[in-house]
C-alpha positions in Angstrom: 162.7 58.6 45.4 165.0 58.4 48.1 168.4 57.2 47.3 169.1 53.9 48.9 171.9 53.3 51.8 173.7 50.5 52.0 174.3 49.1 55.4 177.8 49.3 55.6 177.7 53.6 55.0 174.6 52.8 57.5 177.1 51.4 60.3 179.8 53.7 59.0 177.6 56.7 59.9 176.8 55.0 63.2 180.5 54.7 64.4 181.3 58.5 63.4 178.3 59.5 65.7 179.4 56.8 68.7 183.1 58.1 68.1 181.7 62.3 68.7 179.9 61.1 71.7 183.0 59.4 73.7 184.2 61.6 76.3 188.0 61.6 76.8 189.6 62.6 80.2 193.3 63.6 80.5 195.8 61.6 82.6 197.0 63.9 85.4 199.3 62.5 87.9 196.3 62.5 90.2 194.9 60.0 88.6 197.7 57.9 87.3 198.1 57.7 91.5 194.4 56.8 92.1 195.2 53.6 89.8 198.8 53.4 91.5 197.2 53.8 94.9 194.2 51.4 94.2 196.4 48.6 92.6 198.7 48.9 95.7 195.8 48.6 98.1 193.9 45.6 96.6 196.9 43.6 95.4 195.1 43.1 91.9 196.9 43.8 88.5 194.8 45.1 85.8 195.1 41.7 84.0 193.1 39.7 86.7 190.9 42.8 87.5 189.8 42.4 83.8 189.7 38.5 84.1 187.1 38.5 87.4 185.2 41.2 86.4 181.7 40.4 85.1 181.0 43.6 82.6 184.4 45.0 81.7 183.3 47.3 78.9 183.8 46.2 74.9 187.6 47.2 73.9 189.1 47.7 77.3 192.6 45.4 77.4 195.0 45.5 80.6 197.5 47.0 78.4 195.7 49.8 77.8 195.2 50.5 81.7 199.4 49.7 81.7 199.9 52.4 79.7 198.2 54.8 81.6 199.6 53.4 84.8 202.9 54.1 83.1 202.7 57.4 81.9 202.7 56.0 78.0 198.9 57.0 77.2 197.7 61.2 77.4 194.3 60.8 77.9 191.5 57.8 78.3 188.0 57.0 77.7 186.4 58.4 80.5 183.8 55.4 80.9 186.8 53.1 80.9 188.9 54.8 83.5 185.5 55.3 86.0 184.7 52.0 85.6 188.3 50.9 86.5 189.0 53.1 89.7 185.4 52.0 90.7 186.5 48.1 90.0 189.2 48.5 91.9 188.0 50.5 94.5 185.3 47.5 95.3 188.0 45.3 95.8 189.1 44.1 99.7 192.7 45.4 101.1 195.1 42.8 100.0 
């Protein structure tokens, strides 16, 4: 007979699998400069960007983007970084 695994344990195992699948990128000077340039070009700050977007990734917050730009974060989830940069690039010039 197989022992029963609680729902909590199953959820914990799923979260660990997901955490292992997350790819991170280093916030290099070039990556930081790209974010700063797109923010300046579009005239749209990170809070407004997130407020107006339709498909914001779960867990992505304006403070996190600020940390990338201000040099407080050394790395970022690749999917978050790519999404933010793509959203800013899709915006028209200010």
